[in-house]
ZATOR-331240 format. One record per residue (C-alpha): x, y, z. Coordinates in steps of 0.1 Angstrom, whole numbers, plus 5000, padded with zeros to 4 digits. Layout:
N
XYZ ...
end
This chain:
915
404065954714 404266234736 404166584719 405566884738 404067204729 404467414698 404067774699 402867984670 404968284660 405368644662 409068714652 410868954677 413769184672 415369394698 416569744687 417470024711 415269854737 412369814714 411069474699 408869424670 405569274678 404169254644 404269444611 404369814616 403969774653 406869834680 406669824718 408869934745 410069674771 408469774805 410969874832 412369554848 411769324817 414369174797 413968994765 415468634759 415268374731 412968384702 412168074682 409468054655 407668324668 407768234706 409268504727 410868474762 410968744787 412168764822 411268984851 413669084879 412068854903 413068544881 409768484866 409768374829 407168494804 406468334770 404168544746 402368374716 399968624701 397368484673 394468704663 392968444641 390668314669 388968564692 389868374723 392968374747 394668114771 396568214801 398667934813 400867954845 403167664851 404967604885 408067384882 406667164910 404866834912 404866504931 408666454924 409266754948 407266594978 408966485009 408166175031 404666225046 403866475018 402566264990 399766414971 400566764985 401366914952 397766784939 395966894970 397467234969 396367274933 392867214946 393267474973 394267734951 390867774938 389567864973 390668214966 392568494983 391568775005 391068984972 389368714954 387368514979 385068354954 386868244924 384068004911 381768294910 383968514892 385068264865 381368194860 380368564858 382968624832 382368304812 385868204818 386867824814 389567774841 391167434854 394467304865 396466984867 399166824886 401966574873 405266454884 407366754874 404967044873 401467214882 399767434859 396767664859 395067764829 392267994818 390568024785 388068314776 386768534746 389468774738 389069084761 391469324777 389369334807 389168964813 392768914805 393769194830 391669034856 393268664850 396568824853 395869014884 394068704900 397168464891 399668714904 397468744937 396968394942 400668304935 401668434970 398368514987 396068214984 393868145014 394867795028 392367755057 391867445078 388167445071 388667465034 391367175037 389066955055 386466985029 388766954998 390666665014 387566455010 386966574976 390366454966 389766134984 386766084963 388666134932 391365884946 388465624949 387465704915 390765624902 390665284920 387665194900 390065144870 392164824869 394164974845 395065284863 395965074895 397964834877 400165134862 400565274898 401564924911 404064884883 405665204888 406065164925 407764824916 410064964888 411065284910 412765194945 413965524955 412765784930 409365974937 408165874900 407265544919 404565744938 401265824922 400666204920 397366194938 399266064968 398865804996 395465795013 397065825046 399066145037 396166325021 393666235050 396166335077 397866645058 399066915081 397867245071 401067405084 403167175062 400867245032 401267625036 405267585039 405167375007 403267654992 405367945003 408567744991 407367654955 404667904945 407268194938 407968394905 411368234902 409967904899 406967984874 406668034838 403668224825 402468164787 399768374771 398468264739 395868364714 394268694706 395868984727 397869294724 401569194730 402769524743 399769594766 399869234779 403569254787 402969594805 400169424824 402269124834 405069344847 402569554867 400869244884 403768994886 406869254887 405569384921 406069044938 409669064953 412168794944 412368534972 415168524995 415068134999 416967884979 414967604963 415467264977 417967054959 416566714947 419366464944 417966094946 419065894915 417365574908 419965304906 420165084876 417564804878 419564464879 416764194873 413364134864 410564254888 407064144892 403764254903 400264094903 397064284909 393864084918 390664274917 387164234904 387164284866 386064144833 389164194811 392664084816 395664334812 399164304809 401764594812 405564584807 407864894817 411364964811 413465234825 414765494799 416365834796 415366184808 412766354785 415166604772 417666354759 418266324724 417065964725 413566054735 412366094700 413665754693 411965604722 408765774709 409165614676 409865284691 406765274712 404565384683 406065114659 405264854686 401464954690 400365154659 397364994644 397164794624 400764764612 402264784648 404464484659 402464404690 399264484673 400164214645 401163964670 398463994696 395464174681 395664004645 396163664660 393163724684 395163684716 394264044727 391864304719 394064604721 397564734726 398865054737 402065254749 403165524771 406565674766 406865914795 409066204790 409866354824 412466574839 414666274854 415265924837 411865814826 410265504813 408265344784 405465114792 403464874769 399864754778 397864474764 394064414768 393264024768 389663884771 388863704802 388363364782 391663384766 395163274778 397163544796 400263314796 400263284758 399663664755 402563744779 405063524762 403963694727 404464034744 407963954757 409063774725 407964064701 409364344724 412864194732 412964024700 413664344684 417364234686 416763974660 414164134639 415564484635 413564804630 412864914594 413065234576 409265154564 408365154601 410165464611 408665654580 405365544590 405265674627 407265984618 404666104591 402066074618 404166244645 405066534625 401466574614 400666614651 403266864654 401867064627 398467034642 399767174674 401467464657 398267554640 396267614672 397867874692 395967804724 396767434722 400267524716 400367754746 399067454768 401467204753 404567404764 403767304800 405366974794 408567104778 408967364806 408367084831 411466864817 413767174814 412867444787 410067554765 412467524733 412767144738 409467114718 411167244687 414167024691 411866704696 410366794664 413766834648 414966514661 412066334646 412866474611 416266324613 415465994630 416765684614 415965314619 419465274633 418765524660 415665344670 417364994669 420165124691 417665254719 415664934717 418764734722 419864954751 416664954772 414364664761 416164404780 415064154807 417164304834 415464634830 411964534828 409164524853 406364254847 404064014861 406663764868 410263714881 412963504865 416363484882 419363554860 423063454870 424463694844 422163984842 422664224812 422164534829 421164864813 423565164816 422965464838 421065734823 423165994808 423066364822 421666624800 422766984796 419767144786 421267494787 423867394762 421367204741 419067504736 421567774734 421667954700 418767744687 416767954662 414167714647 412167784614 410268084602 406968134620 403767964606 401368214589 398468314610 394868314602 392068594604 389768694632 386468564626 383468764642 381468484662 378368704661 375468474645 374568734618 378168754609 378368384607 375468354585 376668644561 379868424557 378268084552 377367944518 374367704517 373367484486 372167154477 373966884456 372266714427 371466414448 369866634475 372666634500 372766964518 376067154520 377067444542 380567614536 382167874559 385567974544 387868164566 391668214569 393067964597 396267924614 398267654595 395667654566 393367394585 389967284575 387367104594 384666904580 381566714592 379266464572 376066324584 373866054565 370465964577 368865624569 365865414570 362765444591 360965304620 359464994602 362464914580 365164924607 363364704630 365664404641 368564574623 370764654654 373664624658 374364604621 374164984614 376865054641 379064774629 378764904593 379765244603 382765104623 383864884594 384065174567 387465294576 388964944579 389164904540 387764994505 387764814473 390965004465 392865024499 393564814529 393164954564 396965024565 396665194532 393865414544 395765514575 399065604556 397065794530 395465994561 398766074575 400466174541 397366404537 397766554572 394366454579 392466304608 389166114604 386665964625 383765744613 380865624634 377165554635 374065394645 371265204628 369765554618 372865764610 376365744598 378766024606 382366114595 384166414607 387966534607 390266794596 393166854570 394967134556 393967344524 396567204502 395466844510 391766904509 391066754475 392766414483 391266424518 387766444505 388166214478 389565954503 386666024526 384165974498 385865634489 385665524525 381965604526 380965474491 383365194484 383864994517 385264634513 384364504546 387264264551 386263964572 389563974595 388664354604 385064254612 386063994637 388264254653 385764514655 383364254673 386064154697 386864514706 383164604712 382364294732 385664354753 384364714761 380964594770 382564334795 384464594812 381264814816 379964534838 381964654866 382065034859 379365214882 379165504857 378265254829 375865044850 374065344862 373665484827 372465164813 369965114841 368565474835 368165424801 366265094803 363965214832 360165244817 361665214781 358465114763 359964984731 359964604721 363264434714 364264494679 362964854678 365965084673 364865274704 364964964727 367764954752 369164614756 370464474788 374164404787 374064024779 371364094752 373764344735 376764114737 374763834723 373664034695 377164144688 378363774687 375563654665 375563904637 377263794606 379464004581 376963934553 373964094573 376264404580 377164404541 373364374534 372464654557 374964894542 373864804506 370064844516 370365184537 373465384534 373565664507 374066044503 370766174493 369566224529 372566384543 374566694551 378166814548 379767114563 383367254559 384967544580 388367664575 390867774549 389467654514 388367794480 384367744480 384167744443 386567454441 384967274471 381467284455 382767114424 384766864442 381766784465 379566754435 381966514419 382466274449 379266294466 376666454444 375866144425 375565924454 371965814458 370265674489 368965304482 365965334507 363665614518 364465804550 361865904576 363166004610 362265764640 359965964661 361065994699 357866104718 357966214754 357465874776 356265964811 358465774837 357465754873 359865884899 362165594911 365265514930 367165204917 370265094937 372564844918 375364654933 378964674918 381264494942 384764594951 384664924936 385965224958 383765484940 380065474933 377765684908 374565844907 372465964878 368966114878 366666224851 363366404844 361866464810 359266734802 357466864772 359967114757 362167154725 365067404715 362567654701 359967654729 359567974750 360967814780 364367684765 366467994772 365268004808 365967634813 369467674800 369967954827 368467724853 370467424846 373667634844 372667774879 371767424893 374967244882 376667374851 379667554866 381867544897 379967804912 376567614908 374467514936 375067134935 378867204932 378967434961 376667214983 377766854973 381466924968 382567244983 380467255017 380066895023 383266745003 381166434992 381966434955 384966524930 382366554901 378566674904 376566834877 373366904861 372866914823 369967014801 369066774771 366966964746 365166804717 364966974684 362066744673 359266634695 358666804729 360766564747 363666724766 365366614799 367266754830 369966514842 371866544875 374866324884 377766274908 380566034918 380865944956 382265714980 379665424985 379465495023 378065855015 375065714996 372565865020 374166205023 374666244985 371166144978 369666385006 371966664992 370866644955 367266614966 367166894988 368867134963 366267024938 363567124962 365267454972 365567554935 361667474927 360367624961 362667924968 363767984933 367068144920 367868494929 368368794906 371968794913 372468414904 370368484872 372368774863 375868594868 374468294849 373168494819 376568654815 378568324819 376168134795 376368404769 380068414769 380268024767 377768014738 379968304720 383068094729 381567794712 381167954681 384868034677 385567664677 385967534641 385267174648 382167274667 381067524638 381167234612 379067014634 376667294641 376467394603 375867004595 372867004620 371367334607 371267214573 369366904584 367067104605 366467394579 367967644603 370767924604 372768094631 369968334633 368268114657 371268104678 371068494677 367368474688 368168234718 371168474729 368768764729 366068574748 368668484775 370068844776 366268964785 365468704811 364268794845 364768584876 360968534876 360968394842 363468164850 361868034881 358668014862 359967804838 361867584862 358767514882 356567434854 358767164840 360867024868 359066854897 361766794923 360066464933 359766334897 363266234890 364165884882 367565794899 369965504896 372765434920 375565194912 378465094936 379664874962 376864914989 376764595005 379464705031 377265015039 373964865043 373065105070 373165395045 370765205019 
end
């Protein structure tokens, strides 16, 4: 299912040139600004130069998102220009004469910024702690780079290789390449048949003059929609927008008219992809309607009815019968006539032909097995829950609007929700019979048909008429603004212990939509009792939501949907974790359901077999994934523990063998022996009554004992000699490197604040040294990073670095990373770098304390460690007081540039000269 964006609400009313921005507050429209439609709190404005503006204020979370969408994507590229929209997205981060180093400016302000390109649009977005100063800077910067971006040949040469590396990384995924080939076959003329990242030849030979012309044509105010969501003052923000963007003149050019229409497909089409891999894939695509069409919701429902687990038709026909390990769908909602696609994952040892026949029979057999009301009700409940979740998060809502804007108008988001509400089984059956037919499909085979049953031409859509006079519903209630200062969070948090010893932390707050986040951690066993138990603990955790003594897996899924809840459960041999969200009115039933899942599992045999098959299929796929190969090799290097120890890292074949051999009785015995509530923590953040929640937690979890003692398995520092391990992964266009050095430090050590800053400067952001050297200057990698992994227990922390790159660049990547590590240790970091990093780190730490899901996890971890937010406050203070000398001293004491263990994985056999 594809959700457009849902915007929160401030209801506007125009009277004598003023608009109501909230209770008791009125603002004047700036000169040259006119107000448009208002729907459920989303208000549209227009500038004289043609630019549209959507404002979505929400003071309940102290952060703001600015999202600028240009209505240009790969659909608008001409012959020889494929990939140009995506390449231009990269180039706009090279800055303007006024803002020559955007990466440094983002870093200094602690702004999280990125962009994305798709078929119909390109969007640029920035999220930051609510700040008038930062908001003004972001708006001014976006207005400046709208028409004044530097598009220089030297930057293009460097960035082109970065984009090529991204392209090569995509080529590592058989699933991604299969989709690319399928769409190229399904579309004969329309640009949707071309991958957004473009053809390699076009990207490598792009002409800077044509790129600038493309920029000047499409990057103009009359082709842009600006969305501001989150915490901000509407009046002052609208004035700032008018000031910065209103000064840009309305362009005199006329946007090119796109008129290519894909003809109706008149027969089955075929494509076969042959590459190295360990899992078979089937994919089938059908042409459908434009995303704005009224039938798009019915197509969404049809796609989910086929694949939702465990009740989906394809899931039942393929996964339940052990012919496949996974099924999925993609109902594309695009500006022009779109497509729906179904994908099946088949183990390499199983019959692809049998799976193909079942896939086709199930999908196209919908004519003889009509869609039922029960099926539609199930997927509608889940879809409407997702709409509500989107409405409850203003910043997410502001981002989601991008897709509705791309297909015609932001109000289509609300129309799509309304269509879901009235959708009937007859609607879904009608679209299935219209589009899911042999002559309209693209698959891995071709069958001639003397009398093809052709699909009709896609109907035109009058979006303006469709959204005219649309009003929607009353705006959702907003939440409160919560101070993310550590002392304020501690003052708000209630901490106590249940009768069984489980520790609880509650942080009540008013939230948008009444949402509540929860996190539960259970700890189990010790070093001796857990010996030889792998993988029983992980499988036991995976089985918990698959059935209880009272409910089947489907009944659990249905209950979660009815409760507007999301739940994830996972674990290892030493811990079981559950987390998710719901809304205030549904919290009691959600917590009771979660307790039932944790305490009363039934371990159904049919689900156990599916879990094992899914995990084995994932491990088989990892054999040819350079990232996975490099990570496992690094984890295994110098691991001192014997097989059977929970700290032992097995070889891939060992892990698969262990999964294959473990029995359901062994998993049941593990659960009965180890899993309980006495050694655990639970945390809730959001809109709830703490008195009621305390009583409820006492009822459902307070009497749950732990069957075995718990002593944390120690993880002491294990010295590892420096090394460089090179691993061959054949027929992969992209390669990976990961390196690590461990040192005696914890997150309470005196050096910890300095190492946070040092890792941030080295490779934590776009302005970092590794990023500037490996990506910007040499164009060797799409992604390069450094990350600190601190321990809260033994002095055993690590600094990790990594990158993706083309195999032929192995020697250059290896040298660049090594040289930057040496430069950091010998020459140190400058006062300017440290000052910028401190500011960026502190803003990011503060921003992290505004995220409810993160707060719930942090509170649970604090309860386990016996900590409060006061420690975060002391670390913030230590970071603020750091000098460059202190950062350099800590880095030099703990990090030896020649002490890293590196693993490299890729197809290096073709480039032996660079080994």
